[in-house]
N, CA, C and O atoms as a GROMACS GRO file, in nm:
protein
  236
    1VAL      N    1  10.651   9.740  10.637
    1VAL     CA    2  10.766   9.663  10.626
    1VAL      C    3  10.895   9.742  10.646
    1VAL      O    4  10.897   9.862  10.616
    2ASP      N    5  10.997   9.682  10.694
    2ASP     CA    6  11.132   9.758  10.701
    2ASP      C    7  11.206   9.755  10.565
    2ASP      O    8  11.268   9.854  10.526
    3ASP      N    9  11.200   9.638  10.491
    3ASP     CA   10  11.258   9.622  10.365
    3ASP      C   11  11.175   9.528  10.278
    3ASP      O   12  11.184   9.407  10.300
    4TRP      N   13  11.098   9.569  10.185
    4TRP     CA   14  11.011   9.486  10.115
    4TRP      C   15  11.062   9.384  10.036
    4TRP      O   16  11.002   9.276  10.026
    5ASP      N   17  11.183   9.410   9.969
    5ASP     CA   18  11.254   9.312   9.884
    5ASP      C   19  11.297   9.186   9.988
    5ASP      O   20  11.275   9.068   9.960
    6LEU      N   21  11.361   9.229  10.108
    6LEU     CA   22  11.397   9.127  10.194
    6LEU      C   23  11.266   9.045  10.255
    6LEU      O   24  11.271   8.924  10.273
    7VAL      N   25  11.171   9.109  10.278
    7VAL     CA   26  11.045   9.038  10.335
    7VAL      C   27  11.001   8.942  10.238
    7VAL      O   28  10.967   8.830  10.275
    8LYS      N   29  10.997   8.981  10.098
    8LYS     CA   30  10.968   8.890  10.002
    8LYS      C   31  11.055   8.768   9.982
    8LYS      O   32  11.005   8.658   9.962
    9ALA      N   33  11.184   8.790   9.987
    9ALA     CA   34  11.284   8.698   9.975
    9ALA      C   35  11.280   8.600  10.083
    9ALA      O   36  11.306   8.483  10.053
   10ARG      N   37  11.249   8.629  10.213
   10ARG     CA   38  11.248   8.545  10.311
   10ARG      C   39  11.118   8.458  10.316
   10ARG      O   40  11.118   8.348  10.372
   11MET      N   41  11.010   8.510  10.257
   11MET     CA   42  10.882   8.439  10.245
   11MET      C   43  10.825   8.381  10.382
   11MET      O   44  10.767   8.272  10.389
   12TYR      N   45  10.847   8.462  10.485
   12TYR     CA   46  10.811   8.419  10.610
   12TYR      C   47  10.688   8.471  10.678
   12TYR      O   48  10.613   8.401  10.747
   13SER      N   49  10.670   8.611  10.652
   13SER     CA   50  10.566   8.681  10.704
   13SER      C   51  10.438   8.661  10.644
   13SER      O   52  10.443   8.613  10.531
   14THR      N   53  10.322   8.685  10.690
   14THR     CA   54  10.184   8.672  10.638
   14THR      C   55  10.178   8.760  10.520
   14THR      O   56  10.128   8.716  10.416
   15VAL      N   57  10.222   8.875  10.525
   15VAL     CA   58  10.212   8.976  10.402
   15VAL      C   59  10.298   8.913  10.289
   15VAL      O   60  10.254   8.920  10.174
   16ALA      N   61  10.406   8.857  10.311
   16ALA     CA   62  10.494   8.789  10.204
   16ALA      C   63  10.419   8.674  10.146
   16ALA      O   64  10.422   8.657  10.024
   17LEU      N   65  10.350   8.592  10.227
   17LEU     CA   66  10.275   8.484  10.172
   17LEU      C   67  10.161   8.519  10.094
   17LEU      O   68  10.125   8.454   9.995
   18MET      N   69  10.090   8.643  10.146
   18MET     CA   70   9.979   8.696  10.069
   18MET      C   71  10.032   8.752   9.929
   18MET      O   72   9.957   8.753   9.831
   19TRP      N   73  10.168   8.798   9.922
   19TRP     CA   74  10.216   8.847   9.796
   19TRP      C   75  10.247   8.731   9.706
   19TRP      O   76  10.232   8.740   9.584
   20ARG      N   77  10.290   8.623   9.764
   20ARG     CA   78  10.322   8.506   9.684
   20ARG      C   79  10.195   8.448   9.618
   20ARG      O   80  10.200   8.405   9.503
   21ASP      N   81  10.086   8.447   9.687
   21ASP     CA   82   9.956   8.393   9.655
   21ASP      C   83   9.873   8.494   9.573
   21ASP      O   84   9.757   8.465   9.542
   22GLY      N   85   9.927   8.613   9.537
   22GLY     CA   86   9.858   8.708   9.449
   22GLY      C   87   9.753   8.786   9.532
   22GLY      O   88   9.671   8.855   9.472
   23GLU      N   89   9.752   8.778   9.660
   23GLU     CA   90   9.654   8.853   9.731
   23GLU      C   91   9.700   8.992   9.787
   23GLU      O   92   9.622   9.066   9.848
   24PHE      N   93   9.827   9.022   9.764
   24PHE     CA   94   9.894   9.153   9.789
   24PHE      C   95   9.993   9.182   9.684
   24PHE      O   96  10.081   9.100   9.658
   25ALA      N   97   9.983   9.295   9.623
   25ALA     CA   98  10.080   9.337   9.513
   25ALA      C   99  10.170   9.433   9.561
   25ALA      O  100  10.144   9.501   9.660
   26ASP      N  101  10.287   9.446   9.490
   26ASP     CA  102  10.388   9.539   9.518
   26ASP      C  103  10.321   9.686   9.522
   26ASP      O  104  10.356   9.770   9.605
   27ASP      N  105  10.235   9.708   9.438
   27ASP     CA  106  10.167   9.840   9.438
   27ASP      C  107  10.084   9.873   9.558
   27ASP      O  108  10.061   9.989   9.593
   28ASP      N  109  10.039   9.756   9.624
   28ASP     CA  110   9.955   9.775   9.746
   28ASP      C  111  10.042   9.828   9.864
   28ASP      O  112   9.987   9.879   9.961
   29LEU      N  113  10.171   9.820   9.857
   29LEU     CA  114  10.262   9.872   9.968
   29LEU      C  115  10.275  10.025   9.946
   29LEU      O  116  10.317  10.071   9.840
   30TYR      N  117  10.239  10.098  10.045
   30TYR     CA  118  10.238  10.236  10.039
   30TYR      C  119  10.378  10.296  10.076
   30TYR      O  120  10.428  10.391  10.014
   31ALA      N  121  10.437  10.232  10.185
   31ALA     CA  122  10.570  10.287  10.225
   31ALA      C  123  10.640  10.188  10.313
   31ALA      O  124  10.576  10.108  10.381
   32GLU      N  125  10.775  10.195  10.311
   32GLU     CA  126  10.848  10.114  10.409
   32GLU      C  127  10.864  10.188  10.526
   32GLU      O  128  10.849  10.310  10.523
   33PHE      N  129  10.892  10.129  10.629
   33PHE     CA  130  10.900  10.185  10.767
   33PHE      C  131  10.992  10.310  10.774
   33PHE      O  132  10.953  10.414  10.828
   34GLY      N  133  11.118  10.298  10.716
   34GLY     CA  134  11.200  10.405  10.712
   34GLY      C  135  11.150  10.543  10.642
   34GLY      O  136  11.183  10.656  10.678
   35GLU      N  137  11.067  10.512  10.539
   35GLU     CA  138  11.008  10.635  10.476
   35GLU      C  139  10.918  10.715  10.567
   35GLU      O  140  10.917  10.838  10.562
   36VAL      N  141  10.842  10.644  10.652
   36VAL     CA  142  10.744  10.696  10.741
   36VAL      C  143  10.818  10.769  10.859
   36VAL      O  144  10.784  10.881  10.897
   37VAL      N  145  10.918  10.700  10.914
   37VAL     CA  146  10.994  10.747  11.019
   37VAL      C  147  11.070  10.870  10.980
   37VAL      O  148  11.082  10.963  11.061
   38ALA      N  149  11.124  10.875  10.857
   38ALA     CA  150  11.200  10.990  10.813
   38ALA      C  151  11.117  11.101  10.767
   38ALA      O  152  11.171  11.205  10.730
   39GLY      N  153  10.982  11.088  10.767
   39GLY     CA  154  10.894  11.193  10.722
   39GLY      C  155  10.877  11.203  10.578
   39GLY      O  156  10.813  11.297  10.532
   40GLN      N  157  10.936  11.104  10.493
   40GLN     CA  158  10.922  11.104  10.347
   40GLN      C  159  10.782  11.076  10.307
   40GLN      O  160  10.733  11.121  10.203
   41LYS      N  161  10.712  10.995  10.399
   41LYS     CA  162  10.564  10.977  10.364
   41LYS      C  163  10.488  10.963  10.492
   41LYS      O  164  10.532  10.903  10.590
   42PRO      N  165  10.363  11.027  10.483
   42PRO     CA  166  10.284  11.022  10.616
   42PRO      C  167  10.247  10.894  10.664
   42PRO      O  168  10.243  10.805  10.579
   43GLY      N  169  10.218  10.863  10.784
   43GLY     CA  170  10.157  10.748  10.832
   43GLY      C  171  10.008  10.766  10.805
   43GLY      O  172   9.965  10.846  10.722
   44ARG      N  173   9.933  10.687  10.878
   44ARG     CA  174   9.784  10.700  10.859
   44ARG      C  175   9.729  10.839  10.857
   44ARG      O  176   9.771  10.923  10.937
   45GLU      N  177   9.636  10.867  10.770
   45GLU     CA  178   9.574  10.998  10.751
   45GLU      C  179   9.427  11.013  10.791
   45GLU      O  180   9.367  11.118  10.812
   46ASN      N  181   9.377  10.880  10.800
   46ASN     CA  182   9.223  10.872  10.845
   46ASN      C  183   9.205  10.735  10.917
   46ASN      O  184   9.293  10.650  10.922
   47ASP      N  185   9.088  10.724  10.969
   47ASP     CA  186   9.051  10.591  11.043
   47ASP      C  187   9.029  10.472  10.950
   47ASP      O  188   9.018  10.358  10.998
   48GLN      N  189   9.021  10.496  10.812
   48GLN     CA  190   8.995  10.397  10.725
   48GLN      C  191   9.116  10.326  10.673
   48GLN      O  192   9.104  10.219  10.614
   49GLU      N  193   9.239  10.388  10.694
   49GLU     CA  194   9.368  10.330  10.661
   49GLU      C  195   9.414  10.232  10.759
   49GLU      O  196   9.395  10.252  10.878
   50VAL      N  197   9.472  10.130  10.717
   50VAL     CA  198   9.522  10.028  10.792
   50VAL      C  199   9.681  10.013  10.791
   50VAL      O  200   9.740  10.023  10.684
   51ILE      N  201   9.740   9.993  10.895
   51ILE     CA  202   9.888   9.980  10.901
   51ILE      C  203   9.916   9.843  10.929
   51ILE      O  204   9.863   9.789  11.026
   52VAL      N  205   9.996   9.780  10.852
   52VAL     CA  206  10.048   9.641  10.870
   52VAL      C  207  10.200   9.661  10.881
   52VAL      O  208  10.267   9.713  10.792
   53PHE      N  209  10.251   9.613  11.003
   53PHE     CA  210  10.394   9.631  11.016
   53PHE      C  211  10.452   9.490  11.022
   53PHE      O  212  10.411   9.405  11.102
   54SER      N  213  10.550   9.468  10.931
   54SER     CA  214  10.617   9.333  10.920
   54SER      C  215  10.776   9.362  10.940
   54SER      O  216  10.846   9.385  10.841
   55PRO      N  217  10.828   9.359  11.066
   55PRO     CA  218  10.967   9.393  11.089
   55PRO      C  219  11.062   9.272  11.067
   55PRO      O  220  11.138   9.234  11.156
   56ILE      N  221  11.054   9.215  10.948
   56ILE     CA  222  11.135   9.099  10.918
   56ILE      C  223  11.255   9.125  10.838
   56ILE      O  224  11.358   9.061  10.858
   57GLY      N  225  11.245   9.225  10.739
   57GLY     CA  226  11.352   9.252  10.659
   57GLY      C  227  11.497   9.270  10.726
   57GLY      O  228  11.592   9.192  10.710
   58LEU      N  229  11.497   9.380  10.799
   58LEU     CA  230  11.635   9.425  10.848
   58LEU      C  231  11.640   9.400  10.988
   58LEU      O  232  11.741   9.436  11.049
   59ALA      N  233  11.541   9.340  11.052
   59ALA     CA  234  11.551   9.305  11.209
   59ALA      C  235  11.657   9.197  11.218
   59ALA      O  236  11.687   9.149  11.328
   0.00000   0.00000   0.00000
């Protein structure tokens, strides 16, 4: 996501609805988009990891 708090506030994307329904927790979010782009956190490190991109927050 680009901004997790805004994604949750808008309650529009699939991942936000999953959060609302208890199927996705704040702790399940590894990084926001800016953290990966800035090199603060790596992207995928193996084939088992999944990236879900929800460009709703700041778009």
